[in-house]
C-alpha positions as CSV (number, residue, x, y, z in Angstrom):
1,F,0.0,0.0,0.0
2,G,2.8,2.1,-1.1
3,R,2.8,5.6,-2.2
4,G,0.8,8.5,-0.6
5,G,-1.7,9.3,-3.2
6,A,-5.2,8.3,-4.3
7,S,-4.3,5.0,-5.8
8,A,-4.6,1.6,-4.1
9,F,-0.8,1.8,-3.5
10,A,-1.1,5.1,-1.6
11,V,-1.6,3.9,1.9
12,C,1.4,2.1,3.3
13,G,4.7,3.4,2.4
14,A,7.3,4.3,0.0
15,A,7.5,4.6,-3.5
16,S,7.6,1.8,-5.8
17,G,7.9,4.1,-8.7
18,S,5.9,1.8,-10.8
19,A,6.2,-3.6,-4.7
20,C,11.3,-26.1,1.9
21,A,10.3,-26.2,-1.2
22,A,10.9,-29.2,-3.0
23,G,10.5,-32.4,-1.2
24,A,13.6,-32.8,0.9
25,G,15.6,-35.7,-0.3
26,W,17.7,-37.7,2.1
27,M,20.4,-40.3,2.0
28,C,20.8,-43.0,4.5
29,D,24.4,-43.7,5.6
30,V,24.4,-47.0,7.3
31,R,27.2,-46.1,9.7
32,R,26.1,-45.1,13.1
33,P,27.9,-42.2,14.8
34,G,30.8,-43.5,16.9
35,R,31.1,-46.9,15.2
36,H,34.3,-46.2,13.5
37,A,35.6,-49.8,13.8
38,M,32.9,-51.4,11.7
39,G,34.5,-53.6,9.0
40,A,34.2,-53.1,5.3
41,A,32.4,-56.4,4.9
42,S,29.9,-55.6,7.7
43,R,29.2,-52.2,6.2
44,A,28.7,-53.7,2.8
45,A,26.2,-56.2,4.2
46,R,24.4,-53.5,6.1
47,T,24.2,-51.4,3.0
48,L,22.6,-54.3,1.0
49,Q,20.1,-54.8,3.8
50,V,19.1,-51.1,3.8
51,S,18.9,-51.0,0.0
52,A,16.7,-54.1,0.0
53,A,14.5,-52.6,2.7
54,I,14.1,-49.4,0.8
55,C,13.4,-50.9,-2.6
56,G,10.9,-53.4,-1.2
57,E,12.8,-56.5,-2.2
58,R,12.1,-59.7,-0.3
59,T,15.1,-61.1,1.7
60,R,15.3,-64.2,3.8
61,G,16.0,-62.1,6.9
62,G,12.8,-60.1,6.9
63,S,13.4,-59.0,10.4
64,Q,16.8,-57.6,9.4
65,G,15.1,-55.8,6.5
66,S,12.6,-54.2,8.9
67,A,15.4,-53.2,11.3
68,A,17.2,-51.6,8.4
69,A,14.1,-49.7,7.3
70,R,13.6,-48.5,10.8
71,W,17.3,-47.4,11.0
72,C,16.8,-45.3,7.8
73,G,13.6,-43.8,9.2
74,E,15.4,-42.7,12.3
75,N,18.2,-41.1,10.4
76,A,15.7,-39.3,8.1
77,A,14.0,-37.9,11.2
78,D,17.3,-36.8,12.7
79,G,18.6,-35.1,9.6
80,Q,20.9,-36.2,6.9
81,R,24.0,-38.2,7.9
82,D,26.3,-35.7,6.1
83,G,25.2,-33.0,8.6
84,T,22.9,-31.1,6.2
85,T,19.8,-29.7,7.9
86,E,16.3,-29.9,6.5
87,D,16.3,-26.1,5.9
88,E,19.6,-26.3,3.9
89,T,18.2,-29.2,1.8
90,A,15.1,-27.2,1.0
91,R,17.0,-24.1,0.2
92,G,19.1,-26.1,-2.2
93,A,16.0,-26.7,-4.2
94,E,14.8,-23.1,-4.3
95,E,14.7,-21.1,-7.5
96,F,15.7,-17.5,-8.3
97,T,12.6,-15.5,-9.1
98,E,11.4,-11.9,-9.2
99,L,10.4,-12.4,-5.6
100,S,14.0,-13.3,-4.8
101,R,15.0,-9.8,-5.6
102,L,12.9,-8.2,-2.9
103,E,14.2,-7.2,0.6
104,I,11.3,-7.6,3.0
105,R,12.3,-7.4,6.7
106,V,10.8,-7.3,10.1
107,G,10.7,-3.8,11.5
108,K,9.6,-1.8,14.5
109,V,8.1,1.6,14.4
110,I,10.2,3.9,16.6
111,E,8.5,7.2,15.8
112,C,5.3,8.3,14.0
113,E,4.3,11.9,13.3
114,P,1.9,13.6,11.0
115,H,3.4,14.9,7.8
116,P,3.5,18.7,8.1
117,D,2.4,19.2,4.4
118,A,0.0,16.3,3.9
119,D,-3.0,15.5,6.1
120,S,-3.2,11.9,5.0
121,L,0.4,11.0,5.6
122,Y,2.6,9.9,8.5
123,I,6.3,10.2,8.7
124,E,7.7,7.1,10.5
125,K,11.1,6.1,11.8
126,I,11.4,2.4,11.5
127,D,14.1,0.1,12.8
128,V,14.9,-2.7,10.3
129,G,18.1,-3.8,11.9
130,E,20.4,-1.2,10.4
131,N,22.6,1.4,12.0
132,E,19.9,4.1,11.8
133,P,16.1,3.8,11.6
134,R,14.6,4.3,8.1
135,T,12.4,7.2,7.3
136,I,9.2,5.9,5.7
137,V,6.1,7.9,4.6
138,S,2.8,6.1,4.7
139,G,-0.8,7.1,3.9
140,L,-2.3,5.6,7.0
141,V,-3.8,8.6,8.8
142,Q,-7.4,7.6,8.2
143,Y,-6.9,4.0,9.2
144,I,-4.7,4.0,12.3
145,S,-3.6,6.5,14.9
146,A,0.0,7.5,15.4
147,D,-0.1,6.2,18.9
148,E,-1.2,2.8,17.7
149,L,1.7,2.7,15.2
150,K,4.4,3.7,17.7
151,G,6.1,0.6,19.0
152,R,4.4,-1.7,16.6
153,S,6.2,-4.5,14.9
154,V,5.7,-4.3,11.1
155,V,6.7,-5.7,7.8
156,V,8.8,-3.4,5.6
157,L,9.7,-3.6,1.9
158,C,13.2,-2.1,2.0
159,N,14.7,-2.0,-1.5
160,L,12.3,0.1,-3.5
161,K,13.8,3.2,-5.1
162,P,13.6,6.0,-2.5
163,R,11.1,8.7,-3.4
164,A,10.3,12.2,-2.2
165,M,6.8,12.5,-0.9
166,R,5.7,16.0,-0.2
167,G,9.3,17.0,0.4
168,V,10.3,14.0,2.6
169,T,12.2,11.1,1.1
170,S,10.7,7.7,1.9
171,A,13.1,4.8,1.9
172,G,10.7,1.8,2.1
173,M,7.2,0.7,2.2
174,L,5.1,-0.5,5.1
175,L,3.2,-3.6,3.9
176,C,-0.4,-3.6,4.8
177,A,-3.5,-5.8,4.3
178,S,-6.7,-4.3,3.2
179,N,-10.2,-5.6,2.6
180,A,-11.8,-5.9,-0.8
181,D,-13.0,-2.2,-1.1
182,H,-10.0,-0.8,0.8
183,T,-12.2,0.7,3.5
184,D,-10.1,-1.1,6.2
185,V,-6.3,-1.3,6.2
186,D,-4.1,-3.1,8.6
187,P,-0.3,-3.1,8.7
188,L,1.1,-6.6,8.6
189,A,2.7,-8.0,11.7
190,P,5.5,-10.5,12.2
191,P,4.9,-13.3,14.7
192,E,6.1,-12.9,18.3
193,G,9.7,-13.8,18.5
194,A,10.7,-12.6,15.0
195,A,13.8,-10.5,15.4
196,V,13.9,-6.9,14.1
197,G,15.8,-6.9,10.8
198,E,15.1,-10.6,10.0
199,L,14.7,-11.2,6.3
200,I,11.3,-12.6,5.3
201,R,11.5,-15.6,3.1
202,F,9.2,-17.5,0.7
203,Q,9.4,-21.3,0.4
204,G,10.6,-22.3,-3.0
205,H,12.2,-18.9,-3.8
206,K,15.8,-18.0,-3.2
207,A,16.4,-14.9,-1.0
208,E,18.9,-12.7,-2.9
209,P,17.8,-9.1,-2.4
210,M,19.2,-6.5,-4.7
211,E,20.2,-3.0,-4.1
212,A,17.4,-0.4,-3.8
213,G,16.5,1.1,-7.1
214,N,14.4,0.8,-10.3
215,R,15.1,-2.9,-10.8
216,A,13.8,-3.8,-7.4
217,S,10.8,-1.6,-7.9
218,K,10.2,-3.4,-11.2
219,A,10.4,-6.8,-9.4
220,F,7.8,-5.7,-6.9
221,S,5.5,-4.5,-9.7
222,K,5.7,-8.0,-11.2
223,V,4.7,-9.9,-8.0
224,A,2.5,-7.3,-6.2
225,E,-0.8,-8.6,-7.6
226,S,-0.1,-12.0,-6.0
227,F,0.4,-10.5,-2.5
228,R,-2.7,-11.1,-0.4
229,T,-4.0,-12.4,2.9
230,N,-5.7,-15.8,3.0
231,D,-8.8,-16.8,5.0
232,D,-6.8,-17.0,8.2
233,G,-5.3,-13.5,7.7
234,V,-1.9,-14.9,6.9
235,A,0.1,-12.9,4.3
236,V,1.0,-15.0,1.3
237,F,2.5,-14.7,-2.2
238,E,0.0,-16.8,-4.2
239,S,-0.3,-19.5,-1.5
240,T,3.2,-19.3,0.0
241,P,3.4,-17.5,3.4
242,F,5.6,-14.6,4.2
243,S,7.8,-16.6,6.6
244,T,10.1,-15.8,9.5
245,T,12.0,-18.2,11.7
246,A,9.2,-17.7,14.3
247,G,6.3,-18.3,11.9
248,P,4.3,-16.5,9.2
249,C,3.4,-12.8,9.0
250,F,-0.2,-11.9,9.3
251,S,-2.9,-9.2,9.6
252,P,-3.7,-8.6,13.3
253,K,-7.3,-7.8,12.3
254,K,-7.4,-11.0,10.1
255,L,-8.3,-8.9,7.1
256,V,-8.8,-11.0,3.9
257,G,-7.8,-9.2,0.8
258,T,-4.8,-7.7,-0.9
259,V,-1.4,-6.8,0.5
260,S,0.4,-3.7,-0.7
């Protein structure tokens, strides 16, 4: 809800100028941790037992096959034997997309004051984990009070091209949910426990934000129509949640509609 004008993008922030994935595969290493002395013959036999169990082949030692299958299941639950975590495996299958170019972070509103030259705009100082808070201009005056915004945890699109809005340069966009007719607008919130500055990710998409500028603004314009909140008020791109390590971002009012 991004520029401060009469358009649908006028409500929540800066200027756009124009906005584990694949199934995790695993490998079963039949060597248990600490059993360094297992002989080559024993390891080979164990490998055949595991392979037979996985492939569904019948062996004379059915109980051994079952044990091998259980061993593999335990290892799959505990993570890959090479030390790769499930998150790392999923990220390895992610694709680079237009969404990958965006820098969306958890923020916290430090200050919020009326714009001296625009009745519909606020000037906010928002901490997104950088050395200094960002100045962001948002058209939220008719939807939320300045006191309600102060101290609030929010979701910020950080790498749009900065834009002057009534003489104040806005360096980001406060992402908000709105209902179908845009009569109600609600700044998105991260879940409790999400750290200020955390980069918000999307399953199946690499996270490789680019520098703020026209190209990032173009990327936002290409994906913005697919930003929305679902029936539970969770913010999604198509059906993929805006994710933090603490959980998905959401509309506190559980608004169902667009996100901009």
